[in-house]
C-alpha positions in Angstrom: 141.5 261.9 92.5 139.8 265.0 93.9 141.4 267.2 91.2 140.0 264.9 88.5 136.5 265.2 90.0 136.8 269.0 90.3 138.0 269.2 86.7 135.1 267.0 85.5 132.6 269.1 87.4 134.0 272.4 86.0 133.8 271.0 82.5 130.2 269.9 83.0 129.3 273.3 84.3 130.9 275.1 81.3 129.1 272.6 79.0 125.8 273.5 80.6 126.5 277.3 80.3 127.5 276.8 76.6 124.3 275.0 75.9 122.2 277.6 77.6 123.7 280.5 75.7 123.8 278.3 72.5 127.6 278.5 72.0 129.3 275.7 70.2 132.0 274.1 72.3 135.6 274.5 71.1 136.4 271.0 72.3 137.6 268.3 69.9 135.2 265.7 68.6 134.3 262.7 70.7 136.5 260.4 68.6 139.6 262.5 69.4 138.7 262.4 73.1 138.4 258.6 73.0 141.8 258.4 71.4 143.3 260.6 74.2 141.7 258.3 76.8 143.3 255.3 75.1 146.7 257.0 75.2 146.3 257.7 78.9 145.3 254.2 79.7 148.2 252.8 77.6 150.7 255.1 79.4 149.4 254.0 82.8 149.4 250.3 81.8 153.1 250.0 81.0 154.4 250.9 84.5 151.7 248.8 86.1 152.6 245.8 84.0 156.4 246.3 84.7 155.7 246.3 88.4 153.4 243.3 88.2 155.9 241.3 86.2 158.9 242.4 88.3 160.9 244.3 85.6 
C-alpha cells in the first residue's frame, strides 16, 4: 500500500510542476485511465470471488 501512496504523491508532484511550467501532460485522457481502473478491479475481483465461493 505504501508504494501506491508514494506513486500517487509522485504523480501529483509532477502534475503540479507541469502546471507551473505550462507543459501539457503526456498522460492518456481520463476516459482511458477510468478504463484501466476497471480492468484492475476486474482482475482483482476474479481471484477474490473464487476464494469466496470456494473454487
